C-alpha positions in Angstrom: -156.9 254.8 37.6 -154.6 256.6 35.2 -155.3 260.3 34.9 -155.3 260.0 31.2 -158.5 258.1 31.3 -160.5 260.3 33.7 -163.5 262.1 32.3 -165.0 265.0 34.3 -168.0 267.1 34.0 -168.1 270.8 34.9 -170.3 270.1 37.9 -167.7 268.0 39.5 -165.1 270.7 38.9 -167.3 273.4 40.5 -168.1 271.2 43.5 -164.5 270.3 44.1 -163.5 274.0 43.7 -166.0 275.0 46.4 -164.7 272.3 48.7 -161.1 273.5 48.2 -161.8 277.2 48.5 -163.9 276.8 51.7 -161.4 277.7 54.4 -162.9 275.7 57.3 -165.7 273.4 56.5 -167.6 272.3 59.5 -168.4 268.7 59.9 -172.0 268.0 60.5 -173.5 265.0 62.3 -174.9 262.3 60.1 -178.2 262.0 62.0 -179.1 265.7 62.0 -182.1 266.1 59.7 -181.8 269.9 59.6 -178.4 269.7 58.1 -179.2 267.2 55.3 -180.0 270.0 52.8 -176.7 271.6 53.4 -174.7 268.4 53.0 -176.4 267.6 49.7 -174.7 264.7 48.1 -171.9 264.9 50.5 -174.0 264.8 53.6 -177.4 263.3 53.0 -176.2 260.1 51.5 -172.6 260.0 52.8 -173.5 257.4 55.5 -175.1 254.9 53.2 -172.3 255.4 50.6 -169.6 254.8 53.2 -171.3 251.7 54.5 -171.5 250.3 50.9 -167.9 251.2 50.4 -166.8 249.4 53.5 -168.6 246.3 52.6 -167.0 246.2 49.1 -163.5 247.1 50.1 -162.2 243.5 50.5 -163.5 242.5 47.1 -162.2 245.6 45.4 -158.7 244.9 46.8 -158.6 241.4 45.3 -159.8 242.5 41.8 -157.9 245.7 41.2 -154.3 246.7 41.4 -152.4 248.8 43.8 -153.7 252.1 42.5 -157.2 251.3 43.4 -156.0 250.1 46.8 -154.2 253.5 47.2 -157.5 255.3 46.4 -159.4 253.2 48.9 -156.8 254.1 51.6 -157.1 257.8 50.7 -160.9 257.5 51.1 -160.4 256.6 54.7 -158.2 259.5 55.4 -159.9 262.2 57.4 -158.1 265.2 56.0 -161.0 266.4 53.9 -164.3 264.9 55.2 -166.5 267.2 53.3 -164.9 266.5 50.0 -164.9 262.7 50.7 -168.5 262.7 51.6 -169.3 264.7 48.5 -167.3 262.3 46.3 -169.1 259.3 47.9 -172.4 260.9 47.3 -171.5 261.7 43.7 -170.5 258.1 43.2 -173.9 256.8 44.3 -175.5 259.4 42.0 -173.5 258.7 38.9 -175.9 258.3 36.0 -174.1 255.4 34.2 -170.9 253.4 34.2 -169.3 255.5 31.5 -169.3 258.6 33.8 -166.1 257.9 35.8 -165.4 261.5 37.1 -166.4 265.1 36.6 -164.0 267.5 35.0 -162.7 270.6 36.7 -163.5 274.0 35.4 -161.6 277.2 35.9 -162.2 278.9 39.2 -161.3 282.4 40.3 -158.1 282.5 42.2 -159.6 285.1 44.7 -161.5 284.2 47.8 -165.1 283.3 47.3 -167.6 285.6 49.0 -171.1 284.4 49.8 -174.0 285.9 51.7 -175.2 284.0 54.6 -178.7 284.0 53.2 -177.8 282.1 50.1 -176.6 279.0 51.8 -180.0 277.6 52.7 -181.5 277.9 49.3 -178.5 276.3 47.7 -178.5 273.4 50.1 -182.2 272.8 49.5 -181.8 272.9 45.8 -178.9 270.5 45.9 -180.6 268.0 48.1 -183.7 267.9 46.0 -181.8 267.7 42.7 -179.5 265.0 43.8 -182.2 263.0 45.5 -184.1 263.0 42.2 -181.0 262.0 40.3 -180.2 259.2 42.7 -183.6 257.8 42.0 -183.4 258.2 38.2 -179.8 257.4 37.3 -178.5 253.8 37.2 -175.7 252.6 39.3 -172.2 253.5 38.2 -169.4 251.0 37.9 -167.7 251.6 41.2 -164.1 250.7 40.4 -164.1 253.3 37.6 -166.2 256.1 39.2 -165.2 256.3 42.8 -162.7 259.0 43.5 -161.5 259.3 47.1 -159.2 262.2 46.5 -159.2 264.8 43.8 -156.4 264.4 41.4 -154.4 267.4 40.1 -155.6 269.0 36.9 -154.5 267.1 33.8 -153.5 268.6 30.6 -156.1 269.5 27.9 -155.2 266.7 25.4 -156.1 263.9 27.8 -159.2 265.5 29.5 -162.6 265.5 28.0 -164.9 268.3 29.4 -168.6 268.6 28.8 -169.5 272.3 29.4 -173.1 271.7 29.0 -173.5 270.9 32.7 -172.2 274.2 33.9 -175.6 275.9 34.0 -177.2 273.1 35.9 -174.3 273.2 38.5 -174.8 276.9 38.9 -178.5 276.5 39.6 -177.9 273.9 42.2 -175.0 275.5 43.9 -176.3 279.1 43.8 -173.8 281.8 43.9 -170.8 279.6 44.9 -169.1 279.9 41.6 -166.3 282.5 41.7 -165.8 285.1 39.0 -163.0 284.6 36.5 -159.9 286.7 36.9 -160.3 290.2 35.3 -164.1 290.3 35.6 -164.1 291.5 39.1 -165.5 290.0 42.3 -167.0 291.1 45.6 -163.8 292.4 46.9 -163.3 294.6 43.8 -166.8 296.0 43.6 -167.9 293.8 40.7 -171.2 292.0 40.7 -171.5 288.3 41.0 -171.4 286.4 37.7 -174.8 285.3 36.3 -175.8 281.7 37.2 -174.9 279.1 34.6 -177.8 277.5 32.7 -179.0 274.2 34.2 -177.4 271.1 32.8 -179.8 268.7 31.1 -179.9 265.0 32.0 -178.3 264.0 28.8 -175.6 266.6 29.0 -174.8 265.9 32.6 -173.8 262.3 31.8 -170.2 261.8 30.8 -169.0 259.0 28.6 -166.1 256.8 29.4 -163.6 256.1 26.6 -161.5 253.1 27.2 -157.8 253.3 26.3 -157.2 249.7 27.1 -158.6 246.5 25.6 -162.0 245.7 27.1 -160.9 242.2 28.1 -160.8 242.8 31.8 -163.6 241.4 34.0 -166.6 243.7 34.4 -166.8 245.2 37.9 -170.0 244.8 39.7 -172.4 247.8 39.6 -172.8 249.9 42.7 -176.2 249.8 44.4 -177.8 253.2 44.5 -177.5 254.7 48.0 -180.9 255.3 49.6 -180.9 257.2 52.9 -180.9 254.8 55.8 -181.0 251.7 53.5 -179.0 248.5 53.9 -176.2 248.1 51.3 -176.8 245.5 48.7 -174.6 242.5 48.4 -171.9 242.8 45.7 -172.7 240.9 42.6 -170.5 238.1 41.3 -167.5 239.3 39.4 -165.8 237.6 36.5 -162.4 236.2 37.2 -159.7 238.7 36.1 -157.9 237.9 32.9 -154.4 236.6 33.1 -151.9 239.3 33.4 -148.6 239.5 31.5 -145.9 237.3 33.0 -148.3 234.5 34.1 -148.0 231.1 32.4 -150.5 230.4 29.7 -152.0 227.1 28.8 -150.8 225.9 25.4 -153.4 224.3 23.2 -152.2 220.9 22.0 -152.7 220.2 18.2 -155.3 217.6 17.4 -154.3 214.5 15.5 -154.7 214.7 11.8 -158.0 213.7 10.4 -158.5 211.0 7.8 -158.3 212.3 4.2 -162.0 211.8 3.5 -163.0 213.6 6.7 -160.6 216.4 6.0 -161.9 216.7 2.4 -165.5 216.7 3.7 -164.6 219.5 6.2 -163.0 221.6 3.5 -165.8 221.2 1.1 -168.4 221.4 3.8 -169.8 218.1 2.6 -170.2 215.1 4.8 -168.4 212.0 3.6 -170.6 209.5 1.8 -171.7 206.4 3.7 -169.2 203.5 3.5 -170.3 200.7 1.3 -168.4 197.6 0.0 -168.6 198.9 -3.6 -167.3 202.4 -2.6 -164.5 200.7 -0.5 -163.5 198.6 -3.4 -163.5 201.5 -5.8 -161.4 203.6 -3.5 -158.9 200.8 -3.1 -158.7 200.4 -6.9 -158.1 204.1 -7.3 -155.3 204.0 -4.7 -153.6 200.8 -5.8 -153.9 201.1 -9.6 -151.3 203.9 -9.9 -148.9 202.1 -7.6 -149.3 198.9 -9.6 -148.8 200.7 -12.9 -145.7 202.4 -11.5 -144.3 199.1 -10.4 -145.0 197.6 -13.8 -143.2 200.4 -15.5 -140.2 200.0 -13.2 -140.2 196.3 -13.7 -140.3 196.6 -17.4 -137.4 199.1 -17.5 -135.3 196.9 -15.2 -136.0 193.8 -17.3 -135.2 195.6 -20.5 -131.9 197.0 -19.2 -130.7 193.8 -17.5 -127.6 192.2 -19.1 -128.5 189.4 -21.5 -127.4 185.9 -20.6 -124.5 184.4 -22.6 -125.8 182.3 -25.5 -124.9 178.6 -25.7 -124.7 175.9 -28.4 -127.0 173.0 -28.1 -126.6 169.7 -30.1 -129.7 168.4 -31.9 -127.9 165.7 -33.9 -127.3 162.3 -32.3 -124.4 162.5 -29.9 -123.0 159.1 -31.1 -122.6 157.3 -34.3 -122.5 153.5 -34.4 -120.6 151.6 -37.1 -122.2 148.5 -38.5 -120.7 145.0 -37.8 -119.9 142.8 -34.9 -117.3 143.3 -32.2 -113.7 143.5 -33.4 -111.4 140.7 -32.1 -107.6 141.4 -32.4 -104.9 138.7 -32.5 -103.5 139.0 -28.9 -100.7 136.8 -27.5 -101.3 134.0 -25.1 -99.6 135.7 -22.1 -99.2 139.0 -20.5 -101.5 142.0 -21.0 -102.2 144.4 -23.8 -104.2 147.5 -24.8 -104.9 149.0 -28.2 -106.3 152.5 -28.7 -107.2 154.6 -31.7 -106.3 158.2 -30.8 -109.3 160.4 -30.7 -111.8 157.5 -31.2 -111.4 155.2 -28.2 -110.2 151.8 -27.1 -110.0 149.3 -29.9 -109.3 146.2 -27.9 -107.5 144.7 -24.8 -106.5 141.5 -23.3 -105.2 140.3 -19.9 -105.7 141.6 -16.4 -104.6 145.2 -16.1 -102.4 144.8 -13.0 -99.2 146.7 -12.3 -96.2 144.8 -13.5 -92.5 145.6 -14.1 -92.0 147.4 -17.4 -88.2 147.7 -17.7 -86.9 150.3 -20.1 -90.4 151.3 -21.2 -90.1 153.7 -18.2 -87.6 155.7 -20.3 -90.7 157.0 -22.2 -91.7 159.0 -19.2 -88.1 160.3 -18.7 -88.0 161.6 -22.3 -91.5 163.0 -22.1 -90.6 165.1 -19.0 -87.3 166.3 -20.5 -89.0 167.6 -23.6 -91.8 169.1 -21.6 -89.4 171.0 -19.4 -87.0 171.7 -22.2 -89.0 171.7 -25.4 -87.4 171.2 -28.9 -88.6 171.6 -32.4 -88.0 169.0 -35.1 -84.4 169.2 -36.2 -83.2 171.2 -33.2 -80.3 169.9 -31.1 -81.0 171.8 -28.0 -78.6 172.7 -25.1 -75.4 170.8 -24.5 -75.2 168.5 -21.5 -71.7 167.7 -20.0 -70.9 164.1 -19.3 -70.1 163.7 -15.6 -67.9 161.0 -14.1 -70.9 159.0 -13.0 -72.2 158.8 -16.5 -68.8 157.7 -17.8 -68.5 155.1 -15.0 -72.0 153.7 -15.6 -71.2 153.5 -19.3 -69.1 150.5 -18.5 -72.0 148.5 -17.0 -72.7 147.2 -20.5 -70.2 144.4 -19.6 -72.7 143.2 -17.1 -75.5 143.0 -19.7 -76.9 146.5 -19.0 -77.8 148.8 -21.9 -75.5 151.8 -21.8 -73.7 154.3 -24.0 -70.1 153.3 -23.4 -68.5 155.7 -25.8 -68.8 158.8 -23.7 -66.1 160.2 -21.4 -66.3 162.6 -18.5 -66.1 166.2 -19.9 -67.6 165.3 -23.2 -70.9 167.0 -24.3 -74.1 165.7 -25.7 -76.9 167.8 -27.1 -80.3 167.4 -25.7 -81.4 165.6 -28.9 -78.4 163.3 -28.8 -79.0 162.4 -25.2 -82.7 161.7 -25.9 -81.8 159.6 -28.9 -79.3 157.6 -26.7 -82.1 156.9 -24.2 -84.9 155.9 -26.8 -82.9 154.0 -29.4 -80.1 152.0 -27.7 -81.9 152.5 -24.3 -78.8 153.8 -22.5 -79.4 153.7 -18.8 -76.4 155.8 -17.9 -77.6 158.7 -20.1 -81.2 158.4 -18.7 -79.8 159.0 -15.2 -77.6 161.8 -16.5 -80.7 163.6 -17.9 -82.5 163.2 -14.6 -79.6 164.8 -12.7 -79.4 167.6 -15.3 -83.1 168.4 -15.2 -84.0 168.0 -11.5 -80.6 168.1 -9.7 -80.9 164.6 -8.5 -82.4 161.3 -9.6 -84.7 161.2 -6.6 -86.1 164.6 -7.4 -86.6 163.5 -11.0 -88.4 160.3 -9.9 -90.8 162.5 -8.0 -91.5 164.4 -11.1 -92.2 161.1 -12.9 -94.8 160.0 -10.4 -96.4 163.4 -10.3 -96.8 163.5 -14.1 -98.3 160.0 -14.0 -101.0 161.2 -11.7 -101.7 164.1 -14.0 -102.2 161.8 -17.0 -104.5 159.5 -15.1 -102.0 156.6 -14.8 -103.4 155.4 -11.5 -101.7 152.0 -11.6 -98.2 153.2 -12.3 -95.2 153.7 -9.9 -91.8 154.9 -10.9 -88.7 154.3 -8.7 -85.9 155.1 -11.1 -85.4 157.1 -14.4 -84.2 154.1 -16.4 -86.7 151.4 -15.3 -84.1 149.0 -14.5 -85.5 148.4 -11.0 -88.2 145.8 -10.7 -90.1 148.2 -8.4 -91.0 150.4 -11.4 -94.4 149.0 -12.4 -97.3 149.9 -14.6 -100.1 148.5 -16.8 -100.6 148.3 -20.6 -103.6 150.7 -20.3 -101.5 153.3 -18.4 -98.7 153.1 -20.8 -101.1 153.7 -23.7 -102.3 156.9 -22.0 -98.7 158.0 -21.9 -98.2 157.0 -25.6 -101.1 159.1 -26.7 -99.3 162.2 -25.3 -95.9 161.2 -26.7 -97.2 160.9 -30.3 -98.4 164.5 -30.1 -94.8 165.7 -29.7 -93.3 165.9 -33.1 -89.7 166.2 -31.8 -90.0 163.0 -29.8 -91.8 161.1 -32.6 -88.9 162.1 -34.9 -86.5 160.4 -32.5 -88.6 157.3 -31.7 -89.5 156.5 -35.3 -85.8 156.3 -36.4 -84.5 152.8 -37.2 -81.0 153.7 -35.7 -78.9 156.5 -34.3 -75.2 157.4 -34.6 -73.4 158.8 -31.5 -70.8 161.6 -31.5 -68.1 159.1 -31.7 -69.5 157.7 -35.0 -70.9 154.5 -33.7 -74.3 153.4 -35.0 -76.8 152.1 -32.6 -79.9 150.2 -34.0 -83.4 150.7 -32.5 -84.5 147.9 -30.3 -88.0 148.5 -31.5 -88.2 146.8 -34.9 -91.6 148.1 -35.8 -90.4 151.4 -37.3 -88.3 149.9 -40.0 -90.4 146.8 -40.4 -93.9 148.3 -40.8 -93.4 152.1 -40.6 -94.3 152.4 -37.0 -93.5 155.6 -35.1 -92.3 154.2 -31.9 -92.3 154.1 -29.2 -90.1 152.2 -26.7 -89.1 148.7 -25.8 -88.2 147.3 -22.4 -86.9 144.0 -21.1 -85.6 142.5 -17.9 -85.6 139.1 -16.5 -88.4 140.0 -14.2 -90.4 142.1 -16.6 -90.0 140.0 -19.7 -90.3 141.5 -23.1 -92.4 144.7 -23.3 -93.2 147.2 -26.1 -95.1 150.5 -26.3 -95.8 151.1 -30.0 -97.6 153.5 -32.3 -98.4 153.7 -36.0 -100.4 156.0 -38.3 -102.9 155.3 -41.1 -104.9 157.5 -43.4 -108.6 156.6 -43.3 -111.3 158.4 -45.2 -109.1 161.4 -45.7 -108.2 161.5 -42.0 -104.9 160.4 -40.5 -105.4 158.1 -37.6 -102.9 157.1 -35.0 -103.0 153.7 -33.3 -101.3 153.4 -30.0 -100.8 150.0 -28.2 -98.8 148.3 -25.5 -98.0 144.6 -24.8 -96.4 143.6 -21.6 -95.1 140.5 -19.9 -93.8 138.4 -22.8 -91.4 135.8 -21.4 -90.8 133.6 -24.4 -87.3 133.7 -25.6 -86.1 135.8 -27.1 -88.3 137.9 -24.9 -87.7 141.2 -26.7 -88.1 139.5 -30.1 -91.4 137.9 -28.9 -92.7 141.3 -27.8 -91.9 142.8 -31.2 -93.5 140.0 -33.1 -96.8 139.9 -31.2 -97.0 143.7 -31.2 -96.5 143.8 -35.0 -99.3 141.2 -35.4 -101.8 143.1 -33.3 -100.9 146.5 -34.8 -101.4 145.2 -38.4 -104.8 143.8 -37.5 -105.8 147.0 -35.9 -104.8 149.1 -38.9 -106.7 146.8 -41.2 -109.9 147.0 -39.1 -110.0 150.8 -39.3 -112.7 152.2 -41.6 -114.5 155.5 -42.1 -118.1 156.6 -42.7 -119.7 159.9 -43.7 -122.0 160.7 -40.9 -123.0 164.3 -41.8 -123.1 166.3 -45.0 -122.2 170.0 -45.4 -125.2 172.2 -44.4 -126.8 169.7 -42.1 -128.3 171.2 -39.0 -126.6 169.8 -36.0 -127.8 172.2 -33.3 -128.8 175.7 -32.5 -127.7 178.8 -30.6 -129.8 179.1 -27.4 -130.1 182.7 -26.2 -131.4 181.5 -22.8 -134.6 183.5 -23.3 -136.4 181.0 -25.6 -134.8 182.0 -28.9 -133.1 179.3 -31.0 -131.0 179.9 -34.1 -130.0 176.8 -36.0 -126.3 176.0 -36.8 -125.0 173.8 -39.6 -121.7 172.0 -40.4 -119.5 173.8 -42.9 -118.1 170.6 -44.5 -118.8 166.9 -44.7 -118.1 165.0 -41.5 -116.4 161.7 -41.7 -116.0 159.4 -38.7 -113.3 156.8 -38.3 -114.0 153.5 -36.5 -114.2 149.9 -36.8 -117.0 147.3 -36.9 -119.3 147.6 -33.9 -117.6 150.8 -32.6 -119.5 153.9 -31.5 -118.2 157.4 -32.2 -119.1 160.3 -29.9 -120.2 163.7 -31.2 -119.9 166.9 -29.1 -120.0 170.7 -29.5 -117.2 173.1 -28.5 -118.6 176.6 -28.5 -116.6 179.7 -29.5 -117.5 183.2 -28.1 -121.1 183.2 -29.3 -122.4 186.8 -29.8 -125.9 188.0 -29.1 -126.4 189.0 -32.7 -124.5 187.9 -35.9 -125.0 187.4 -39.6 -125.7 184.1 -41.2 -122.5 182.0 -41.9 -120.7 183.3 -38.8 -118.7 180.5 -37.2 -119.9 179.9 -33.7 -118.3 176.7 -32.6 -116.8 173.3 -33.5 -118.3 169.8 -33.8 -116.0 167.2 -32.4 -116.2 163.6 -33.6 -114.5 161.3 -31.2 -112.8 161.8 -27.8 -112.4 165.5 -27.5 -109.3 165.3 -25.3 -107.4 163.1 -27.7 -105.3 164.5 -30.5 -106.9 162.2 -33.2 -110.5 163.5 -32.8 -112.1 164.9 -35.9 -113.1 168.6 -35.6 -115.5 170.4 -38.0 -116.5 174.1 -37.8 -120.2 174.9 -37.4 -121.9 178.2 -38.4 -125.2 180.1 -38.3 -127.7 179.1 -40.9 -129.6 182.5 -40.5 -129.1 185.8 -38.8 -128.8 185.7 -35.0 -130.7 188.6 -33.3 -131.1 189.8 -29.8 -134.2 188.6 -27.9 -137.3 190.8 -28.4 -138.7 193.0 -25.7 -141.4 190.5 -24.7 -138.7 187.9 -24.1 -136.7 190.3 -22.0 -139.8 191.3 -20.1 -140.9 187.8 -19.2 -137.6 186.3 -18.2 -137.3 185.2 -14.7 -133.6 184.2 -14.2 
């Protein structure tokens, strides 16, 4: 044990001093009864103490550290038998576990002198006193009270001395105590010091003050040594605590408790019993905030979503029917024909619509492509085109009955308008081929353009094989040619050429128009065509003002073989055109301010729209006119009277359809919050 924790009494100090100052202690046999008083604690009970010590040595070595083992080894050393015996006896007589040792007191440095007669009384007193103490005092904790070898004196701050036991030690030991230095001794003629007062039972007991935590296992108490008694078995000891450096067991955290159990533990209140009603209420309390949060998020998203684009919806009838029976036009006995009112629809037809040779009517497509690729305004001449040797050469084919412009020479120039006039009025084949080479680089490339354009216009029964139409392989139908005629009459520059009765070339020669309808009835074109295989053919057009609207009638009659074939084609075309113009009529189908539809905001809101003027439809007896809406950029909100679209009466794709603006009858507002909130798509 560390010297800092040793607590001594004065009696122990005196005893140890006597043992040390005795020059030659004589060992006494253990079984001599006459010497028992002299041995006192060191002799009378030394045998029993040593037997108990030997029986407990293995257990002490397992429980205590190397310092205790070293003390145990010192106890077996035979250097100072008297001192060891006295220490063993003192251990057995220790009054309580707190008294671990007895403090040393100051001894005279001179040799101790004793009278021979004083030894016997001293031994007797010690034997009686210690025997009585051994019976009265409880066993002392052996590991903290057994001292096998006296330790050197420790400094005052770490040693606790109880001086009250000095008198008692003096009474027991007699005159063994040596005088202090300076007071004199036997050698110096001084008298012996007075015996110390006897130490009381309470004062004799020392108290152990622990300087380390009291977490070490409690050592077993030593059994009081009784002369010639068997040592008691050691009591069970507590397992020593884990020392620093050893691995400690880590406590694993418990899984989290349910919220209700945790709340009950914190409030020291057990959770209420589970019932269906309580379960339902708890679920309501948990889910209600979540549902409300989701509803708020949903409402915000719905309110901020982009609004769908409004659209116009027609509430009026989508068609208007004119009174009367079916119109019957005066058609010729042969061939095929088709009559169409631009923007309204087909007025009549006759014959099978099968592809047939069309002759120079093919030049209509040639002129249409030239003006499309090289547009002109009315009165413009356009770029100059040089006459090449081929055009000059082909100009002489007129001698063989072919239509040509024979007044041009190689190196001459024709303007675009002059060239188009030569193609559409005198039907010059050599100039049609010249324009094809000028536009596409070759006649074959231009022919490809002709066929591609025919497909774009929906002329599904038409095939072009040359720019002039002279070849019999260039075929079409009356219906397909009327489709092309509807596009031609929308080009003012081309109409200005085809509606002329004649044309004068650069040389001054006047060429009459093979189409007689312009100067006979005010027709605006379009083109004649005749060959032996094709017969007489005519694509024509005329305009008429009906009900304040200008209406264009386009027709075609093919396959007239009565001689003169071209004269026959002009005659039957004139008859059919006059009948068609006469059959045209008009009717007011809507008045200004009539509701014809509404603006649909796509969220359930409808704002009515009205026509801004009277609507007149053009037709004939038994015809039906189609009505449709064409929406402008409809806003989400606008004032009343804002134009939002156009009402189209007739075929929307045709140029002759009647178009009337429509506007809001009342203010247009954005959808309300409820409409935004409840929208799905």
